[in-house]
C-alpha positions as CSV (number, residue, x, y, z in Angstrom):
1,M,4.0,-31.5,-15.7
2,F,2.7,-30.9,-11.9
3,D,2.5,-27.5,-12.7
4,F,1.1,-27.7,-15.9
5,L,-1.8,-29.7,-14.5
6,F,-1.9,-27.3,-11.7
7,G,-2.2,-24.3,-14.1
8,L,-5.5,-25.8,-15.9
9,V,-7.3,-26.2,-12.3
10,S,-6.2,-23.0,-10.4
11,Y,-5.7,-19.3,-11.2
12,D,-2.7,-17.4,-11.4
13,L,-2.8,-14.6,-9.0
14,A,-1.2,-11.0,-8.2
15,I,-1.5,-9.9,-5.0
16,D,-0.4,-6.3,-3.3
17,L,-0.4,-7.6,0.5
18,G,0.0,-4.0,1.6
19,T,0.0,-2.8,5.5
20,A,-3.7,-1.0,4.9
21,N,-5.3,-3.0,2.3
22,T,-4.7,-6.4,0.3
23,L,-5.2,-6.4,-3.5
24,V,-5.8,-9.7,-5.5
25,L,-5.9,-9.8,-9.5
26,I,-7.2,-12.9,-11.6
27,R,-5.1,-13.5,-14.8
28,G,-7.2,-12.8,-17.2
29,K,-10.0,-11.4,-15.4
30,G,-8.8,-8.5,-13.2
31,I,-8.8,-7.4,-9.7
32,A,-11.3,-9.8,-7.7
33,I,-10.5,-8.7,-4.0
34,R,-10.1,-5.5,-2.5
35,E,-10.8,-5.8,1.4
36,P,-8.7,-3.9,3.8
37,S,-5.5,-5.8,5.8
38,V,-7.3,-6.9,8.9
39,V,-8.0,-9.8,10.8
40,A,-10.0,-10.3,14.2
41,R,-9.4,-13.7,16.0
42,H,-10.0,-15.2,19.6
43,K,-7.3,-14.8,21.7
44,K,-7.0,-18.0,23.6
45,T,-8.3,-20.4,20.7
46,K,-6.7,-18.0,18.0
47,Q,-9.5,-19.2,15.8
48,I,-10.1,-16.3,13.2
49,I,-13.3,-14.6,13.3
50,A,-13.5,-12.4,10.8
51,I,-11.1,-11.1,7.7
52,G,-11.0,-7.9,5.8
53,A,-13.8,-5.4,5.9
54,S,-15.9,-7.5,8.3
55,A,-13.0,-7.3,10.7
56,K,-12.2,-3.7,10.1
57,R,-15.4,-2.5,11.6
58,M,-14.5,-4.6,14.7
59,L,-11.2,-2.2,15.3
60,G,-11.4,-0.5,18.7
61,K,-14.7,-2.4,19.3
62,T,-13.8,-5.8,20.6
63,P,-14.5,-7.4,23.9
64,Q,-11.5,-8.7,26.1
65,T,-11.8,-12.2,24.5
66,I,-11.7,-11.0,20.6
67,E,-8.5,-8.8,19.0
68,A,-8.9,-7.5,15.8
69,F,-5.4,-6.0,14.4
70,R,-3.6,-6.0,11.0
71,P,-1.2,-8.5,10.7
72,L,1.2,-6.1,8.7
73,K,3.0,-3.5,10.0
74,D,5.3,-1.2,7.6
75,G,5.0,-3.4,4.8
76,V,6.0,-6.2,6.4
77,I,4.7,-9.2,8.3
78,A,4.1,-8.5,11.9
79,D,2.0,-11.7,12.8
80,F,2.8,-14.9,10.5
81,D,-0.3,-17.0,11.6
82,A,-2.7,-13.8,10.7
83,T,-1.2,-13.2,7.4
84,E,-1.0,-17.0,6.3
85,A,-5.0,-17.3,7.2
86,M,-5.9,-13.9,5.5
87,L,-3.5,-15.2,2.2
88,S,-5.4,-18.5,2.7
89,Y,-8.7,-16.8,2.6
90,Y,-8.6,-14.7,-0.1
91,I,-7.0,-17.5,-2.0
92,K,-10.0,-19.8,-1.9
93,Q,-12.4,-17.4,-2.1
94,V,-11.2,-16.6,-5.5
95,H,-11.5,-20.2,-6.5
96,Q,-14.9,-20.8,-5.4
97,T,-15.9,-19.1,-8.8
98,P,-17.5,-21.8,-10.7
99,S,-15.8,-22.9,-13.8
100,K,-16.9,-23.6,-17.3
101,F,-14.5,-26.2,-17.8
102,F,-12.7,-27.8,-14.5
103,P,-13.4,-27.4,-10.9
104,K,-10.9,-25.0,-9.7
105,I,-8.2,-26.2,-6.9
106,P,-6.8,-23.6,-4.8
107,R,-3.1,-24.1,-6.1
108,P,-2.2,-20.9,-7.9
109,K,1.1,-19.5,-9.2
110,V,1.2,-16.0,-7.1
111,I,3.2,-12.7,-7.8
112,I,3.4,-10.4,-4.8
113,G,4.8,-7.1,-4.5
114,I,6.8,-6.6,-1.3
115,P,8.7,-3.1,-0.2
116,S,12.1,-2.7,-1.4
117,G,13.7,-2.1,1.6
118,V,13.0,-5.2,3.6
119,T,15.5,-7.8,4.5
120,E,15.7,-11.2,2.9
121,V,14.2,-12.7,6.1
122,E,11.3,-10.4,6.1
123,R,11.1,-11.7,1.9
124,R,11.4,-15.0,3.0
125,A,8.4,-14.8,5.6
126,V,6.7,-13.3,3.0
127,Q,7.1,-16.2,0.5
128,E,6.8,-18.8,3.2
129,A,3.5,-17.3,4.1
130,A,2.1,-17.6,0.6
131,L,3.1,-21.0,0.2
132,S,1.8,-22.4,3.3
133,A,-1.6,-20.6,2.2
134,G,-2.0,-22.8,-0.9
135,A,0.3,-21.0,-3.4
136,R,2.5,-24.0,-5.6
137,K,4.6,-21.3,-6.9
138,V,5.9,-17.7,-5.4
139,Y,7.4,-14.8,-7.1
140,L,8.7,-11.5,-5.1
141,I,8.4,-8.0,-6.7
142,E,9.4,-5.2,-5.5
143,E,6.5,-2.5,-5.4
144,P,8.4,0.5,-7.0
145,M,9.0,-2.0,-9.8
146,A,5.7,-3.4,-9.7
147,A,3.8,0.3,-9.6
148,A,6.1,1.1,-12.8
149,I,4.8,-1.6,-14.7
150,G,1.3,-1.2,-13.5
151,A,1.5,2.5,-14.4
152,G,2.5,1.8,-18.1
153,L,5.9,3.2,-17.8
154,P,8.6,1.7,-19.9
155,V,10.6,0.2,-17.3
156,E,13.0,-1.7,-20.0
157,D,14.2,1.6,-21.9
158,S,17.4,3.0,-21.1
159,G,15.8,6.3,-19.8
160,G,15.6,7.0,-16.4
161,I,12.2,6.5,-14.1
162,L,11.7,7.7,-10.8
163,V,8.5,6.3,-8.9
164,C,7.3,7.1,-5.7
165,D,5.0,4.6,-3.9
166,I,3.4,6.2,-1.1
167,G,0.9,3.5,1.0
168,G,-0.1,3.1,4.3
169,G,2.9,1.5,5.7
170,T,6.3,2.8,3.7
171,T,6.8,5.5,1.5
172,E,9.0,3.8,-1.5
173,M,11.0,6.0,-4.5
174,A,12.8,4.0,-6.8
175,V,15.2,5.2,-10.0
176,I,14.0,2.6,-12.4
177,S,16.3,1.9,-16.0
178,L,16.8,-1.0,-18.1
179,G,14.2,-3.4,-16.0
180,G,16.2,-2.9,-12.9
181,I,16.1,-0.5,-9.7
182,V,19.5,2.1,-9.6
183,L,18.5,3.5,-6.7
184,N,15.9,3.3,-3.9
185,K,14.9,4.5,-0.6
186,C,12.0,2.9,2.0
187,L,10.8,5.6,4.2
188,R,8.4,3.6,6.8
189,I,6.6,6.7,7.5
190,A,3.3,6.8,5.4
191,G,-0.6,6.6,6.0
192,D,-0.7,5.2,9.4
193,E,1.6,7.7,10.7
194,M,-0.9,10.6,9.3
195,D,-3.6,8.7,11.2
196,E,-1.2,9.2,14.5
197,L,-0.1,12.9,13.8
198,I,-4.0,13.5,13.4
199,A,-4.9,11.8,16.5
200,N,-2.3,13.3,18.4
201,F,-3.2,16.5,17.3
202,L,-6.7,16.4,18.0
203,R,-5.4,15.3,21.6
204,L,-3.5,18.1,22.0
205,K,-5.5,21.1,20.5
206,Y,-8.9,19.7,21.7
207,S,-8.2,17.2,24.4
208,L,-10.4,14.9,22.5
209,L,-9.4,11.3,22.5
210,V,-10.1,9.4,18.8
211,G,-9.8,5.8,17.8
212,E,-7.8,4.7,14.6
213,A,-10.6,4.6,12.4
214,T,-11.8,8.2,13.5
215,A,-8.5,9.5,12.7
216,E,-8.4,7.8,9.3
217,A,-11.7,9.0,8.2
218,V,-10.8,12.6,9.2
219,K,-7.3,12.0,6.8
220,I,-9.9,10.9,3.9
221,E,-12.2,13.4,4.2
222,L,-9.9,16.4,5.0
223,G,-6.3,15.6,4.5
224,S,-4.5,17.7,1.8
225,A,-0.9,18.5,1.6
226,A,-1.3,22.0,-0.1
227,G,-4.2,25.0,0.4
228,P,-6.4,26.3,-2.2
229,S,-4.5,27.8,-5.0
230,A,-4.0,31.6,-5.2
231,G,-7.1,33.3,-6.5
232,K,-9.3,30.5,-6.0
233,A,-12.5,31.3,-3.9
234,S,-12.8,28.3,-2.3
235,V,-14.0,27.6,1.2
236,E,-11.9,24.8,3.3
237,K,-14.0,22.0,4.3
238,Q,-14.7,21.0,7.9
239,T,-16.3,18.4,9.7
240,V,-17.4,17.3,13.0
241,V,-15.3,15.2,14.8
242,R,-16.6,13.0,18.0
243,G,-14.6,11.5,20.8
244,R,-14.0,11.2,24.3
245,D,-13.3,14.4,26.5
246,L,-9.5,13.5,28.2
247,G,-10.7,16.3,30.9
248,T,-14.4,14.6,31.9
249,G,-14.0,11.6,30.6
250,L,-17.4,12.4,28.6
251,P,-18.5,12.2,24.5
252,K,-17.4,15.5,23.1
253,S,-17.5,16.9,19.6
254,V,-15.1,19.4,17.8
255,R,-15.6,20.9,14.3
256,V,-12.2,20.5,12.7
257,T,-11.5,22.4,9.2
258,A,-8.9,21.3,6.5
259,T,-6.3,24.1,7.4
260,E,-5.6,22.4,10.9
261,V,-5.3,18.8,9.2
262,R,-2.7,19.9,6.8
263,E,-1.0,21.6,9.5
264,A,-0.9,18.2,11.3
265,L,0.2,16.3,8.6
266,A,3.1,18.7,7.7
267,P,6.0,16.9,9.5
268,I,5.2,13.7,7.4
269,I,4.9,15.8,4.0
270,S,8.2,17.7,5.0
271,Q,9.6,14.1,5.4
272,I,8.6,12.4,2.3
273,T,9.7,15.6,0.0
274,N,13.2,15.7,1.6
275,Q,13.8,11.9,1.1
276,I,12.7,12.6,-2.8
277,S,14.8,14.9,-2.7
278,G,17.9,13.5,-1.6
279,L,17.1,10.4,-4.0
280,I,17.3,13.0,-6.7
281,E,20.8,14.5,-5.4
282,E,22.1,10.8,-5.8
283,T,21.0,9.8,-9.5
284,P,23.4,10.0,-12.0
285,P,22.7,13.3,-14.3
286,E,21.9,11.1,-17.5
287,L,18.9,9.8,-15.9
288,L,18.1,13.1,-14.6
289,A,17.6,14.3,-17.9
290,D,15.1,11.6,-18.2
291,I,13.4,12.1,-15.1
292,V,12.9,15.8,-16.0
293,N,11.5,15.1,-19.1
294,R,9.2,12.3,-17.6
295,G,8.3,13.6,-14.3
296,I,8.0,12.2,-10.9
297,V,5.6,9.3,-10.9
298,L,3.1,8.9,-7.6
299,C,1.4,5.7,-6.5
300,G,-0.4,4.4,-3.8
301,G,-3.4,5.5,-1.8
302,I,-1.6,8.6,0.0
303,S,-0.8,9.9,-3.6
304,Q,-4.2,11.0,-3.9
305,L,-4.0,13.5,-0.9
306,A,-4.8,16.8,-2.3
307,G,-1.9,19.0,-3.6
308,L,0.9,16.6,-2.7
309,D,2.0,16.5,-6.5
310,K,2.3,20.2,-6.4
311,V,3.9,20.5,-3.3
312,I,6.7,17.6,-4.6
313,A,7.2,19.5,-7.4
314,E,8.1,22.7,-5.8
315,A,10.1,21.1,-3.7
316,T,12.0,19.1,-6.1
317,K,11.8,21.6,-9.0
318,M,10.5,18.6,-11.5
319,P,7.4,18.2,-12.5
320,A,5.3,15.5,-10.5
321,W,1.9,13.3,-11.3
322,V,-0.4,11.0,-10.1
323,A,-0.6,7.5,-12.0
324,D,-4.0,6.6,-13.1
325,D,-5.7,4.6,-10.3
326,P,-2.9,4.6,-8.1
327,I,-4.1,2.6,-5.5
328,T,-3.9,-0.7,-7.9
329,C,-0.7,0.1,-9.8
330,V,1.1,-2.3,-7.9
331,V,-1.2,-5.4,-8.3
332,R,-2.1,-4.3,-12.1
333,G,1.8,-4.2,-12.4
334,C,2.3,-7.8,-11.0
335,G,-0.9,-8.8,-12.9
336,R,1.3,-7.3,-16.2
337,L,4.0,-10.0,-15.2
338,L,1.8,-12.9,-15.2
339,D,1.6,-12.7,-18.8
340,D,5.0,-11.7,-19.2
341,E,7.4,-14.5,-18.3
342,K,10.6,-12.8,-19.8
343,L,9.9,-9.4,-17.8
344,L,9.1,-11.4,-14.6
345,A,12.7,-13.1,-15.2
346,K,14.3,-9.7,-15.3
347,V,12.6,-7.8,-12.4
348,R,11.6,-10.7,-9.5
349,V,13.3,-10.6,-6.4
350,T,16.5,-13.3,-6.0
351,G,18.8,-13.8,-3.5
352,G,18.7,-17.1,-2.1
353,L,14.6,-17.2,-2.3
354,R,13.2,-20.4,-4.2
């Protein structure tokens, strides 16, 4: 009874609680929030000062009394209180939208995407954080499954589907058939480690010290997994990077090319392709035949890295393609489950969770 009443006066939400970004989708309305997963708070009082984009602008620029950080690390909660505050803020923000019939009360049913390789303790932490933030019901869905549903793939069919979701904190790959995950691997190497590699490269080659935000900007502007195709007369992109000279301690600017950034990212690209190849080797042959026909589906923000689909296709000898709007695949998949109770019951994570 209470669940029905709260359903009338609150929105049902789908949340992609990512290491780099948090996306919130309102049932029947679409994606309402797309913000960085960053929180700024006072160190002593623990008072929250900023959340989302405004907090991200503070990274590396805060005084000693304020800390700006990501409350999630490698796809799991690293700071429970900050994650709870962030979820509570977004849930309240969504319910501030004026309604035609009833005033909205922030007591939503929530579906959250989580990495497939997390422990039960880490799953429970996500669930408890959402309940503490105001949710009345919380369902957890493994991100590869949510991404496959969001990409419009027939997850309930008997044919095999291979999904690779490369985000900020984790790279997840799974073979899906008959509404379940047959095989999966979770590699805690993704976009954040790419930023670290770029920062290390600049420090070693140019003695240039840069922050996390600068390294991320270089990755977005110049990052690629493969060079221009043979026969294409294209000039490699380049940009000016500014930081601190490690020798003199003074400001310094260097010009960096896309080729250099590609070389810096090569170790992580190689690890990801090796993991996908390893998963393919373990896949049952009947499912493998279906995957060859359908191709490897790439989701997540890093899947947009130029040439990554080609590199994966060459390494696995199988076609690979990037889903439409890959960043939102997980949250759109969770949103579809809000309208499909039968499929939700089949694919949600259980095992001791309420």
